[in-house]
C-alpha positions as CSV (number, residue, x, y, z in Angstrom):
1,M,44.3,56.6,-58.8
2,I,47.3,54.3,-59.6
3,E,48.6,52.0,-62.3
4,G,48.1,48.4,-60.9
5,Q,50.0,47.0,-63.6
6,N,53.3,49.5,-62.8
7,G,55.0,47.4,-60.2
8,L,52.2,47.0,-57.7
9,N,52.6,44.3,-54.7
10,W,51.4,43.7,-51.6
11,P,53.9,46.1,-49.7
12,R,52.7,48.8,-52.1
13,W,49.2,48.8,-51.9
14,Q,48.7,48.2,-48.4
15,N,51.1,51.6,-47.7
16,I,49.5,53.3,-50.5
17,V,45.7,52.3,-49.0
18,R,46.7,53.1,-45.4
19,A,48.2,56.7,-46.6
20,V,45.3,57.6,-48.9
21,E,42.8,57.0,-45.8
22,E,44.6,58.5,-43.3
23,L,45.7,62.2,-45.3
24,G,42.3,62.9,-46.3
25,F,41.8,61.9,-50.1
26,V,38.0,61.1,-50.8
27,G,39.0,57.7,-52.8
28,L,41.6,55.7,-54.2
29,Y,41.2,54.2,-57.8
30,R,43.6,51.5,-59.8
31,S,43.5,50.2,-63.0
32,D,42.9,46.5,-63.8
33,H,45.5,45.5,-66.3
34,Y,48.1,42.1,-66.5
35,T,50.8,44.1,-67.8
36,N,51.7,47.3,-69.4
37,A,51.6,47.7,-73.0
38,N,55.2,47.3,-73.4
39,P,57.9,45.6,-71.7
40,P,59.3,45.6,-69.4
41,D,57.1,43.5,-67.3
42,K,56.4,44.4,-63.7
43,D,54.5,43.4,-60.7
44,S,50.5,43.9,-61.3
45,L,48.3,42.9,-58.2
46,E,45.3,41.2,-58.9
47,L,42.4,43.7,-59.1
48,W,39.9,42.2,-57.2
49,V,41.9,40.4,-54.5
50,S,43.4,44.2,-53.7
51,L,39.9,45.7,-53.3
52,T,38.7,43.1,-51.1
53,W,41.4,43.7,-48.9
54,L,41.2,47.7,-48.9
55,A,37.3,47.0,-48.2
56,A,38.2,45.0,-45.2
57,N,40.9,47.2,-43.9
58,T,39.4,50.9,-44.7
59,E,36.3,52.7,-42.9
60,R,36.1,55.7,-44.9
61,I,37.7,56.0,-48.7
62,E,35.7,55.6,-51.7
63,F,37.3,53.1,-54.5
64,G,36.9,51.2,-57.2
65,P,38.5,50.1,-60.8
66,L,39.2,52.3,-63.3
67,V,38.2,50.3,-65.4
68,S,37.5,46.7,-65.3
69,P,37.0,45.2,-68.8
70,V,34.6,42.8,-69.4
71,S,37.3,41.6,-72.4
72,F,39.1,39.2,-69.7
73,R,36.1,38.5,-67.0
74,D,33.1,37.5,-67.7
75,P,30.5,40.0,-66.7
76,T,28.7,37.5,-64.2
77,M,31.6,37.3,-62.1
78,T,32.4,40.9,-62.3
79,A,28.9,41.6,-60.8
80,R,29.2,38.9,-58.2
81,M,32.4,40.0,-57.1
82,A,31.7,43.6,-57.1
83,S,28.3,43.3,-55.0
84,A,30.0,41.1,-52.3
85,V,33.2,43.7,-52.2
86,D,30.7,46.5,-51.9
87,D,28.6,44.6,-49.3
88,L,31.9,44.1,-47.4
89,S,33.1,48.0,-47.4
90,N,29.4,49.1,-46.2
91,G,28.5,50.5,-49.8
92,R,32.1,52.5,-50.9
93,L,32.3,50.7,-53.9
94,T,32.3,52.5,-57.7
95,L,32.2,49.4,-60.4
96,G,34.2,51.3,-63.2
97,L,33.8,49.0,-66.3
98,G,35.3,48.9,-69.7
99,A,35.6,47.5,-73.1
100,G,39.3,46.7,-72.7
101,W,41.6,47.9,-75.1
102,Q,45.5,46.8,-74.6
103,E,46.6,44.6,-77.0
104,R,49.8,43.2,-75.3
105,E,47.9,41.5,-72.1
106,H,45.2,40.1,-74.3
107,T,47.8,38.5,-76.7
108,N,50.1,37.6,-73.7
109,F,47.5,35.8,-71.7
110,G,44.9,34.4,-74.4
111,W,42.3,36.8,-74.2
112,H,40.2,37.8,-77.3
113,L,40.2,41.7,-77.6
114,L,38.1,41.7,-80.8
115,E,38.0,44.4,-83.3
116,I,36.2,47.5,-82.2
117,P,32.9,47.5,-83.5
118,E,32.4,43.6,-81.5
119,R,34.2,44.5,-78.8
120,F,31.8,47.5,-77.7
121,D,29.0,45.0,-78.9
122,R,30.2,42.7,-76.2
123,F,30.7,45.4,-73.9
124,A,27.0,46.5,-74.1
125,E,26.0,42.8,-73.6
126,G,28.1,42.8,-70.5
127,L,26.7,46.3,-69.3
128,E,23.4,44.4,-69.9
129,V,23.8,41.3,-67.8
130,I,25.5,43.3,-64.9
131,S,22.8,45.6,-64.6
132,Q,20.2,42.6,-64.9
133,L,21.8,40.7,-62.1
134,L,22.5,43.9,-60.0
135,N,18.6,45.0,-60.3
136,S,16.4,42.2,-60.7
137,V,15.4,40.5,-57.4
138,E,13.9,37.5,-60.1
139,P,15.7,35.1,-61.9
140,V,17.2,37.2,-65.6
141,D,17.1,35.2,-69.1
142,F,19.4,37.0,-71.6
143,E,20.2,35.8,-75.0
144,G,22.9,37.8,-76.5
145,A,25.9,37.1,-79.1
146,Y,28.4,37.0,-76.3
147,Y,26.7,35.9,-73.0
148,E,23.7,33.8,-72.1
149,L,21.8,33.5,-68.8
150,N,18.9,31.3,-68.0
151,E,16.9,32.1,-64.7
152,A,20.1,33.5,-63.1
153,I,19.7,35.2,-59.7
154,M,22.3,36.4,-57.9
155,L,22.5,35.8,-54.2
156,P,22.6,36.9,-51.5
157,R,21.2,40.0,-52.9
158,P,23.2,43.4,-52.8
159,Q,22.8,45.8,-49.7
160,R,22.4,48.3,-51.6
161,P,19.4,48.7,-53.9
162,G,20.8,48.3,-57.6
163,G,24.5,47.4,-56.0
164,P,27.5,49.6,-56.5
165,P,27.0,52.4,-59.0
166,L,28.5,51.6,-62.6
167,L,31.0,54.1,-63.8
168,I,32.1,54.3,-67.5
169,G,35.2,55.8,-68.4
170,G,36.2,57.3,-71.9
171,N,35.9,60.0,-73.8
172,G,34.4,58.5,-77.4
173,M,31.1,60.6,-78.7
174,K,29.8,57.5,-80.8
175,R,29.7,54.5,-78.4
176,T,31.1,55.1,-74.8
177,L,28.6,58.4,-74.1
178,P,25.6,56.5,-75.1
179,L,26.4,53.4,-72.9
180,A,26.7,55.9,-70.5
181,A,23.8,57.6,-70.8
182,K,22.0,54.3,-70.6
183,Y,23.7,52.2,-68.4
184,A,26.0,54.0,-66.1
185,Q,25.1,56.3,-62.6
186,E,29.0,57.9,-63.4
187,W,30.7,58.8,-66.3
188,N,34.6,59.2,-65.9
189,G,36.5,61.2,-68.8
190,V,40.2,60.5,-69.3
191,F,43.0,63.3,-69.9
192,L,40.8,65.9,-71.2
193,T,40.9,69.7,-71.0
194,P,38.4,71.5,-69.2
195,A,37.0,72.4,-72.6
196,G,37.2,69.0,-73.9
197,F,35.3,67.9,-70.4
198,A,32.8,70.3,-71.0
199,K,31.7,69.5,-74.4
200,R,31.7,65.9,-73.8
201,A,29.4,66.8,-70.7
202,E,27.1,68.6,-72.9
203,R,26.7,66.1,-75.1
204,L,26.2,63.4,-72.6
205,G,23.3,65.5,-71.1
206,E,21.5,65.1,-74.3
207,L,22.2,61.6,-74.8
208,L,20.4,61.3,-71.0
209,A,17.0,63.3,-72.2
210,E,17.2,60.5,-75.1
211,N,17.3,58.2,-72.6
212,G,14.6,59.7,-70.4
213,R,17.0,60.6,-67.7
214,S,18.1,63.9,-66.2
215,P,21.8,65.5,-66.1
216,Q,21.5,64.8,-62.1
217,D,21.4,61.5,-62.8
218,M,24.9,61.5,-63.4
219,R,28.2,61.8,-61.5
220,Y,30.8,63.7,-64.0
221,S,34.5,62.8,-62.6
222,L,37.5,63.0,-64.7
223,M,40.9,61.0,-64.6
224,T,44.1,62.6,-65.4
225,G,47.9,62.6,-64.7
226,T,49.4,64.7,-62.0
227,I,52.8,66.5,-62.0
228,F,53.3,68.2,-58.5
229,G,56.0,70.0,-56.9
230,E,56.3,71.0,-53.4
231,T,58.8,73.8,-54.4
232,A,58.7,75.2,-58.3
233,A,62.5,73.6,-58.4
234,E,60.9,70.5,-57.5
235,L,58.1,70.7,-60.3
236,Q,61.0,72.3,-62.9
237,A,63.1,69.3,-62.0
238,K,60.2,66.8,-62.6
239,L,58.9,68.7,-66.1
240,D,62.7,68.7,-67.0
241,S,63.1,64.9,-66.6
242,R,60.4,64.6,-68.7
243,S,61.4,67.0,-71.3
244,T,58.3,69.1,-71.5
245,T,56.6,72.0,-70.0
246,A,54.0,72.9,-67.6
247,A,51.9,74.5,-70.5
248,D,52.3,71.6,-72.8
249,M,51.1,69.5,-70.1
250,Q,48.1,71.1,-69.5
251,A,47.2,71.4,-73.1
252,R,47.0,67.7,-72.7
253,G,44.6,67.8,-69.7
254,L,46.9,67.0,-67.0
255,V,47.5,68.8,-63.8
256,V,50.5,70.7,-63.0
257,G,52.2,73.0,-60.4
258,T,52.9,73.4,-57.1
259,G,49.9,73.7,-54.5
260,D,48.1,77.2,-55.5
261,Q,48.7,76.4,-59.2
262,L,47.3,73.1,-58.7
263,R,44.4,74.7,-56.7
264,D,43.6,77.2,-59.6
265,Q,43.8,74.4,-62.1
266,L,41.2,72.4,-60.2
267,V,39.0,75.1,-59.8
268,A,39.1,75.2,-63.8
269,F,38.1,71.7,-64.0
270,A,34.8,72.1,-61.3
271,E,33.8,75.4,-63.4
272,A,33.8,73.2,-66.6
273,G,31.6,70.3,-64.7
274,V,33.9,67.8,-62.9
275,Q,32.4,66.6,-59.8
276,R,35.4,64.5,-58.6
277,I,39.1,64.4,-60.0
278,M,40.7,61.0,-59.7
279,L,44.7,62.3,-60.0
280,Q,46.9,59.5,-61.5
281,W,49.9,59.0,-59.2
282,L,52.7,56.6,-61.1
283,D,55.2,56.8,-58.2
284,L,54.1,54.1,-56.1
285,D,57.0,54.4,-53.8
286,D,56.4,58.2,-53.5
287,L,54.4,58.4,-50.2
288,D,56.3,61.6,-49.1
289,G,54.9,63.5,-52.3
290,L,51.2,61.8,-51.7
291,E,51.6,63.7,-47.9
292,A,53.1,66.6,-49.6
293,L,50.2,66.7,-52.3
294,A,47.5,66.5,-49.8
295,K,48.8,69.4,-47.3
296,A,49.1,71.3,-50.5
297,V,45.7,70.8,-52.3
298,L,42.7,69.3,-49.8
């Protein structure tokens, strides 16, 4: 998983996509932001344009946004783009959706982030709009506080029944998990320890039952940070540059270590219920490190 607002441009994106496809990773995911929360501003390749290129230039890897906010794209457009990109890729997109959170980009570009209660109300409406458009073969009517549909039909229909699976990311027990239980086919925890993940997965199972769904209806995934060293000395240098320790980082949910250590930590996450894990890779030019990670872990 890469941070698209952290210097992503076409050469970097194309190099990363090719590397992930060739090295054997299951998938490639990226954030959807105009900019970082704090300056300096860096290159930030537009999400859906970049995913369209990936869909047309790869054959194997799964991909998607972690996550695309409804706060600066109308959900009807997101549904249309996601359906088209999923079809172009022959069904490899997972549609990650979120409420939006970063104040700076919304202020800079004139989008209304809203206070948290209203923000999640809007997100719930956006999920309803997207779900109905992807699933309904009949024209859709919808009237909400934020969105309105009048005999809206999405054509061509998605090649996959219901379109790409919806992913909702976040750790919130009060709003995020209930929305995931109602709308999503995948829940993505963020920077959680195995214990923290297991706690939320258990609660999500209860919420799924309340919605008449089985825990098997949901895919359970995690996005977390990664500090990888090909050798112990390289790992220690990376930790020293951050003025931290491996234990401190693991306590925050990060995966930290050499290949053997990373594999042990991934086993612990799997035992906590994580079915797939997206490892955040911050250095967009470190393709040698990405290759070393693949060889050490995959």
